[in-house]
Residue, then its C-alpha position, 0 to 999 in steps of 0.5 A: m218082176t216079182d220078189l219072192s221071199a221066205p223067212v229064216m227061223g231061229a229058236d226065238g222066231v223069225i231072224a231074217t228073210l231071204i228075198t230074190p227077184y223072179i223075172e219071167h222070160t220067154t225062155v224060162g229056166c224054171d217057173m215061179a212056183t219052182a223058184l219059190i220051192h228052191l227059195r223055201r228049201a234054202a230058208a229051211a236049211i238056214s233055219a235048221d242051222m240057226g235053230s241048232a246054233s241058238q240051242a247050243 
C-alpha cells in the first residue's frame, strides 16, 4: 500500500491535503500514476474553488 497525496491550495498557500491509499492488486483498475493524476486533478479543482472563495 502506498499513500498518494496532493496539496489543496488557497489564496494564501496550502490549506489542506488530499490523501488516498493506493493498493496494487493483480487486477488493477488503474495504475499508481493514473491514480495520482486523478488525485491531483481533484486537488486542483478544490484549490480553484478555494482561491475564488478566498478572493471574494
